[in-house]
PALUMDO-938982 format. One line per field, with one value per residue (C-alpha): x negated, y, z; chain; residue in one letter. Coordinates in steps of 0.001 Angstrom, whole numbers. Layout:
u = [X:...];
v = [Y:...];
w = [Z:...];
chaine = [A:...];
residu = [a:...];
***
This chain:
u = [20867:19245:15953:13204:11079:8424:7524:5685:6742:7947:9819:11349:14936:15563:15928:15221:17253:15285:17534:16666:12916:10470:12926:11724:9443:8387:10087:9836:12705:13372:13217:16121:19898:21488:25418:26371:28136:28519:30699:30551:33378:31153:29195:32521:34606:38211:41417:43839:47326:48756:46204:42958:42463:39392:38758:35670:37540:39401:37359:33955:32660:30961:27149:25486:24165:20652:20562:22026:19754:16497:16852:15759:17077:19076:18626:20673:21896:23219:24796:26790:28064:28970:30643:32657:36492:38293:39484:43436:45120:45598:48925:51343:50704:52531:54792:56245:57786:60872:60237:59986:63261:65204:64303:65402:68778:69674:69722:73559:75114:78638:78497:79958:77729:74885:75743:76175:72825:71227:72721:70964:67425:66971:68034:64704:65790:68269:65512:63056:59580:57981:60890:60389:59744:58093:55489:54920:53759:50054:50446:51766:48423:49599:50588:47047:46365:48833:47344:48472:51445:52925:53621:56040:57909:57686:58222:61248:61293:60821:57797:56010:56936:54909:51892:48893:47945:45545:43211:41133:38437:35683:36426:35839:32678:31165:31915:31083:27925:25779:22863:20050:16610:14664:16078:13754:14292:11595:11631:10267:10149:12856:10604:7923:10359:11788:8527:6914:9764:12455:14604:14458:15133:18414:19508:19069:19903:21999:25696:25610:27167:23821:22871:26168:25308:21768:22944:25818:23903:20023:19370:20517:20357:19737:19424:16639:17013:14596:11265:8253:8016:4052:4091:6895:5000:1901:3934:5617:2198:1040:4057:3171:-456:-1486:-4239:-5962:-3118:-3268:-5489:-8558:-8006:-4675:-4159:-2600:532:869:-680:1954:4701:3415:3404:7163:8085:6211:7719:11450:10941:8703:6042:2814:976:930:-1254:-3789:-6444:-6430:-5638:-9240:-10331:-7939:-9065:-12807:-12014:-9546:-11030:-8631:-10007:-7785:-6789:-7897:-4808:-1091:149:2451:-1163:-1955:1394:801:-2393:-683:1976:-532:-3005:-191:1486:-1932:-3553:-6680:-7570:-10313:-8135:-5093:-6779:-8209:-5027:-3053:-5611:-5140:-1465:-1306:-3850:-2390:1466:3210:6458:8131:6719:8838:8308:9008:11471:8907:9484:7110:7949:9944:7777:4667:6308:7466:3814:2574:4866:4313:547:1087:3027:601:-2318:-723:715:-2771:-4224:-1557:-1896:-5775:-5337:-3129:-5045:-8072:-6140:-4982:-8619:-10120:-7234:-7734:-11794:-12340:-14124:-16496:-19785:-18653:-15744:-16938:-17227:-13898:-11830:-13243:-12714:-9296:-8274:-9990:-8071:-4635:-4988:-5977:-3238:-635:-1917:-860:2294:1496:2563:5757:7325:6424:6567:8828:8651:8568:6426:7683:5262:2291:-373:-3397:-6067:-4906:-4381:-7660:-9567:-7719:-8769:-12511:-12460:-11447:-13801:-15811:-16700:-20162:-21511:-24714:-25309:-24797:-28214:-29755:-27613:-30025:-32787:-34346:-33954:-30667:-29907:-26539:-24367:-24694:-23123:-21089:-17745:-18331:-18007:-14628:-16868:-18346:-15082:-13217:-16157:-14539:-11596:-11836:-12214:-9301:-6699:-7260:-5668:-3684:-5518:-3871:-5107:-3513:127:2111:2123:5456];
v = [-31373:-34984:-35228:-35730:-38721:-36949:-33409:-31708:-28151:-27566:-24482:-26139:-25558:-28880:-32292:-34941:-38147:-40928:-44143:-47561:-47039:-49290:-50815:-53097:-51347:-51897:-55132:-56993:-57009:-60679:-60700:-58516:-58918:-57318:-56749:-56469:-53382:-52777:-50047:-48418:-50634:-53791:-52417:-52366:-55064:-54006:-55230:-56854:-55548:-58653:-58658:-60661:-64373:-64307:-68285:-69042:-70627:-67469:-64445:-64222:-60652:-59535:-59865:-56612:-55635:-55262:-58991:-60037:-58089:-58539:-61190:-58769:-60274:-57874:-57570:-59641:-56502:-55199:-58563:-58607:-55234:-56590:-59883:-58262:-58485:-55270:-53711:-53510:-50781:-50926:-52728:-50833:-51100:-54266:-51905:-50758:-54211:-55405:-57677:-61358:-61851:-59616:-61942:-65249:-63364:-63215:-67005:-67539:-66007:-67228:-64368:-61129:-59207:-61005:-60157:-56411:-56486:-58280:-55748:-52566:-53457:-53546:-56597:-58081:-61279:-61916:-62402:-65126:-64402:-65138:-63078:-59820:-56820:-55302:-57872:-57807:-53997:-53478:-51756:-54920:-56403:-58844:-61156:-62030:-63375:-66050:-67140:-63868:-64231:-60992:-62637:-65150:-62108:-59178:-55877:-53865:-52211:-48806:-49534:-50708:-47269:-45525:-47590:-45726:-46888:-49781:-47741:-46577:-44267:-45506:-49345:-48487:-46444:-49167:-51926:-49922:-48023:-50415:-49274:-49005:-49630:-48228:-44692:-41598:-37902:-35653:-32097:-29739:-26149:-25106:-22361:-25053:-27406:-24717:-23418:-26757:-28660:-27504:-30482:-29378:-25605:-26973:-28785:-25741:-23056:-24216:-23936:-27506:-28585:-28574:-25210:-23607:-25317:-23969:-20273:-20346:-22014:-21356:-25193:-28245:-31954:-33652:-37279:-38965:-42822:-45822:-44172:-45847:-43725:-43673:-42456:-39913:-38224:-38036:-35983:-33729:-33126:-32188:-29760:-28095:-27585:-29884:-31660:-32607:-34900:-36621:-39988:-39704:-43453:-45202:-48573:-48768:-49727:-46521:-44703:-45500:-45053:-41325:-40802:-41961:-39558:-36733:-37416:-37502:-34208:-32607:-31618:-33085:-29848:-30223:-33123:-32035:-31322:-34970:-37248:-37353:-38230:-41053:-42423:-42399:-44365:-46841:-50157:-52145:-52220:-52420:-56322:-58162:-60112:-59269:-58504:-56153:-54510:-53972:-52189:-50003:-48902:-47871:-45866:-44078:-43312:-41985:-39699:-38414:-38219:-40387:-40808:-43708:-45643:-45216:-46561:-49485:-50421:-50207:-52186:-54968:-54723:-54927:-57733:-60003:-59507:-62551:-60700:-57288:-55004:-52972:-50531:-52698:-50044:-47471:-43885:-44472:-42656:-44436:-43165:-44785:-48087:-47768:-47235:-50214:-52527:-51409:-51960:-55394:-56480:-55045:-56739:-60213:-59597:-58581:-61791:-63759:-61656:-62393:-66085:-66369:-63927:-66100:-69150:-67649:-66278:-70055:-71297:-68794:-69349:-65764:-67008:-69769:-70006:-72965:-75556:-77850:-74721:-73325:-76606:-78031:-74771:-74459:-77740:-77270:-73939:-75411:-78328:-75927:-73350:-76040:-77406:-74083:-74014:-71214:-72894:-74747:-71920:-68196:-66154:-63191:-59981:-59284:-62657:-64083:-66398:-65086:-62859:-61231:-62761:-66310:-66168:-64770:-67602:-70294:-68902:-68349:-72189:-73383:-76270:-75748:-78778:-79604:-81021:-81121:-79342:-81673:-80817:-82738:-85565:-88156:-86671:-88118:-84732:-83166:-79246:-78691:-76101:-72862:-69948:-67316:-68601:-72150:-70998:-69829:-68156:-66048:-65392:-64305:-62491:-59042:-60067:-57427:-58860:-56588:-54771:-51145:-49148:-45726:-42568:-40290:-37130:-37607:-38316:-35153:-34401:-34828];
w = [-131317:-130446:-128647:-131302:-131241:-133231:-133014:-135947:-134952:-131253:-132462:-135371:-136123:-138194:-136989:-139520:-138804:-140587:-140726:-141848:-141663:-143051:-145721:-148299:-150921:-154363:-154993:-158434:-160521:-160313:-156588:-156126:-156352:-159319:-160291:-156603:-155561:-151915:-150510:-146971:-145724:-146173:-143076:-140965:-139335:-140140:-138518:-140797:-140878:-138982:-136286:-136136:-134928:-132961:-133674:-135655:-138489:-139241:-137909:-139735:-139927:-143336:-143395:-143501:-147074:-146124:-145047:-148215:-150291:-148601:-146253:-143196:-140148:-137711:-134209:-131610:-130179:-133768:-134574:-131262:-132076:-135625:-134437:-131536:-132128:-132542:-129203:-128971:-127549:-123692:-122448:-120193:-116487:-115044:-113118:-116167:-117221:-115445:-112450:-113342:-111047:-113633:-116510:-114419:-113438:-117115:-117372:-116476:-119740:-118477:-115454:-117022:-114438:-115772:-119363:-118476:-116968:-119860:-122432:-120680:-122201:-125852:-127759:-127417:-125586:-128476:-131142:-131798:-131013:-134429:-136134:-134005:-136229:-133615:-133256:-137014:-136883:-136619:-133181:-131669:-131205:-128675:-131433:-132184:-128551:-128182:-124738:-123340:-120866:-122235:-125369:-123436:-121655:-124010:-122980:-123830:-127361:-125937:-124071:-127184:-128954:-126026:-126870:-128751:-132380:-132552:-134862:-131827:-133136:-130285:-131350:-135015:-134504:-132428:-134864:-137928:-136677:-134702:-132983:-135290:-133860:-137006:-136420:-135797:-134782:-136349:-135406:-138060:-139329:-141745:-143262:-144019:-145772:-147589:-148860:-149733:-151187:-153489:-152484:-148790:-149933:-151801:-148762:-146254:-148456:-151338:-149899:-148633:-145233:-143727:-145123:-143509:-140200:-140371:-141275:-138581:-135576:-136468:-136406:-138035:-138347:-141733:-142607:-144612:-145570:-145843:-145799:-144138:-140884:-141229:-144750:-144111:-141160:-143301:-145806:-143097:-141619:-144845:-145508:-142117:-142958:-140137:-141841:-138596:-137791:-141178:-141227:-143706:-144578:-145978:-147311:-150756:-149477:-147473:-150376:-152751:-150281:-149399:-153423:-153696:-150680:-152311:-155644:-154031:-152253:-155044:-152618:-154240:-154199:-150449:-150727:-153032:-150482:-149045:-152053:-153139:-149857:-149602:-153051:-151937:-148772:-150238:-149744:-152067:-155551:-158752:-159048:-162056:-162241:-162740:-159021:-156878:-155929:-159551:-160076:-156760:-158314:-161569:-159602:-157396:-160419:-162425:-159720:-158549:-161746:-161507:-165019:-164771:-162410:-164447:-167622:-165744:-164071:-167353:-169261:-166790:-166715:-170596:-170670:-167709:-167992:-169274:-169671:-169958:-167547:-165228:-162526:-159491:-158440:-158329:-159999:-162766:-166015:-168614:-171050:-169397:-169166:-172445:-173666:-171578:-173028:-176539:-175968:-174659:-177519:-180183:-178374:-178450:-182070:-183352:-182151:-183834:-187115:-186857:-186770:-189612:-191757:-191300:-192195:-195262:-196023:-195832:-197765:-200563:-200273:-199600:-196277:-196108:-198179:-200197:-200791:-198076:-195483:-196435:-196399:-193342:-191357:-192589:-191460:-188014:-187440:-188772:-186169:-183226:-184052:-184121:-180818:-179235:-181056:-183403:-186675:-185842:-184243:-184675:-181358:-181275:-179326:-176562:-176456:-173045:-171403:-173281:-172228:-174007:-171905:-171910:-175662:-176286:-174149:-175834:-179433:-178030:-177044:-180334:-181391:-184419:-186691:-187430:-190607:-192498:-195861:-198909:-200475:-197470:-197197:-198268:-196357:-193305:-191577:-191969:-191449:-189790:-191662:-189902:-191975:-189827:-191185:-189615:-186019:-184481:-181771:-184553:-186677:-183527:-181802:-182282:-179909:-177091:-173532:-172473:-174136:-174210:-171158:-171612:-171800:-169108:-170677:-173784:-171952:-171386:-167651:-165846];
chaine = [A:A:A:A:A:A:A:A:A:A:A:A:A:A:A:A:A:A:A:A:A:A:A:A:A:A:A:A:A:A:A:A:A:A:A:A:A:A:A:A:A:A:A:A:A:A:A:A:A:A:A:A:A:A:A:A:A:A:A:A:A:A:A:A:A:A:A:A:A:A:A:A:A:A:A:A:A:A:A:A:A:A:A:A:A:A:A:A:A:A:A:A:A:A:A:A:A:A:A:A:A:A:A:A:A:A:A:A:A:A:A:A:A:A:A:A:A:A:A:A:A:A:A:A:A:A:A:A:A:A:A:A:A:A:A:A:A:A:A:A:A:A:A:A:A:A:A:A:A:A:A:A:A:A:A:A:A:A:A:A:A:A:A:A:A:A:A:A:A:A:A:A:A:A:A:A:A:A:A:A:A:A:A:A:A:A:A:A:A:A:A:A:A:A:A:A:A:A:A:A:A:A:A:A:A:A:A:A:A:A:A:A:A:A:A:A:A:A:A:A:A:A:A:A:A:A:A:A:A:A:A:A:A:A:A:A:A:A:A:A:A:A:A:A:A:A:A:A:A:A:A:A:A:A:A:A:A:A:A:A:A:A:A:A:A:A:A:A:A:A:A:A:A:A:A:A:A:A:A:A:A:A:A:A:A:A:A:A:A:A:A:A:A:A:A:A:A:A:A:A:A:A:A:A:A:A:A:A:A:A:A:A:A:A:A:A:A:A:A:A:A:A:A:A:A:A:A:A:A:A:A:A:A:A:A:A:A:A:A:A:A:A:A:A:A:A:A:A:A:A:A:A:A:A:A:A:A:A:A:A:A:A:A:A:A:A:A:A:A:A:A:A:A:A:A:A:A:A:A:A:A:A:A:A:A:A:A:A:A:A:A:A:A:A:A:A:A:A:A:A:A:A:A:A:A:A:A:A:A:A:A:A:A:A:A:A:A:A:A:A:A:A:A:A:A:A:A:A:A:A:A:A:A:A:A:A:A:A:A:A:A:A:A:A:A:A:A:A:A:A:A:A:A:A:A:A:A:A:A:A:A:A];
residu = [m:n:q:p:t:h:i:i:d:p:d:g:e:v:i:i:i:l:r:n:a:d:s:p:f:a:q:a:l:e:d:t:m:t:g:v:t:l:s:e:s:a:h:c:v:q:s:p:a:g:g:v:d:p:s:p:e:v:f:e:p:p:q:p:p:s:r:r:l:n:g:k:a:k:s:k:k:n:m:r:a:i:r:a:p:p:k:v:a:s:f:p:e:p:a:a:f:p:e:p:a:a:f:s:e:q:a:p:v:e:d:p:a:a:e:e:a:a:s:e:p:a:t:f:s:e:q:a:p:l:e:d:p:v:a:e:e:p:a:s:e:p:a:a:f:p:e:s:p:l:i:e:n:p:a:p:e:h:h:f:a:e:q:p:a:v:e:e:p:a:a:e:e:e:i:c:e:p:v:d:e:n:c:f:y:i:q:v:s:a:k:h:l:i:f:a:s:p:v:f:k:r:i:l:t:g:g:w:k:e:s:i:s:y:l:q:k:g:s:v:e:i:t:a:d:s:w:d:i:e:a:f:l:v:v:l:h:a:i:h:g:k:y:k:d:i:p:r:k:l:t:l:e:v:f:a:k:v:a:v:i:a:d:y:y:e:c:k:e:s:l:y:l:i:t:d:i:w:l:n:n:l:e:e:g:i:p:t:t:y:s:r:g:l:i:l:w:l:w:v:s:w:f:f:q:f:p:s:q:f:e:e:s:t:s:t:v:i:s:c:s:e:n:v:i:t:g:w:e:l:p:i:s:d:k:v:i:g:l:i:n:k:s:r:e:e:a:i:n:n:v:f:l:l:l:h:a:t:r:e:a:l:l:s:r:s:r:g:c:n:f:e:c:s:s:i:m:y:g:a:l:t:m:q:m:e:s:i:h:l:l:s:s:t:p:e:t:p:f:p:s:w:n:y:n:d:l:r:q:k:v:l:s:f:q:s:p:q:w:c:n:s:a:y:s:y:s:t:y:r:h:p:h:g:c:p:d:s:s:f:a:s:i:f:a:n:l:d:a:c:a:q:g:l:d:l:n:s:l:d:p:f];
***
């Protein structure tokens, strides 16, 4: 097996090969490319059947998918490995070719002796170089390099038949699998993995290639991909019960990454003794605006079952999101995401319904202490609803570009008209009208400061 870069158990039978470590994590849906399918062949520079022109105008190796998807630059060493032209099969030794003098003696065709000597090799000299069928074969790589003197004086046909195929495994491997700097080898115990994780148990005992190798040899290498190395080591130390090697303080980012890895390997129970310590030592509070950090809090509080943090984070998400809420590529339950979106739409729609119901009540004079009060407030409300485009066009679900907090602030900022009671219109001292229905701040005082969050205890455990 490969030499480990990290040792969890020095007597461990398993080497976990972590590739593409520290890949992008929790990306917003609008920041990721969609609809692009990349096959494994996109990583490789394949040789065309008719050879490769190494000139920059023709030979441009495909760009690695990771660079196209997330803009993460590759190292210069890796790029050199990708841009290197394919190796061609080695040519025969110069001694295998006829001496230059032998070619020069073929020039006088009138000489019968020369014609007889020229007829001994294959009829290669009788064919035009561009129409040579041997040169069109994939094995005749010399055609791809016109500057080589071997093209001017090609070898006889039987020499080309003895050359190896162009598809040299070593060249393919060097081009298709460049050196990955973010690759780690972690030595762990098979028994601990099997006991703590059903996923590792299936890998090591479920009849897969890795399990057969483990049963036959007593050791095996298995692969993992894209995990953050710090978070992955935290999970592996917890699986092995080595809590003294686990930090007591994590950032929200690492906390969320640990949760994703534990969710994938189904080993959350191994982390129960440490999660409360991480939560209490977490310096990053729940944001009050919609952001990536808020979604990380939503994920952590859902996965580790923190009721108060879950209710607060979902309340902020519902109140501040301006569009359909997604999981940002985190494994948040579809049921939770669905309930959050439903609650957001209901909160916004309830404000719309309240505005229209109040307007209708003023129109029917069921609100307002008298005719002047109802008519003045009806006109003021109609004008200000039109100012935020709630009369000429009716918003429809899922209410894009609307969020509950902004809508509430606009409604509470409606300007209330002021007038004096008619009984005192001719008096020197006038009393302003002050019934509860003459103030928008009073009418809409029951609007909640934030939408109600979800109750974790009322949701089915996953």
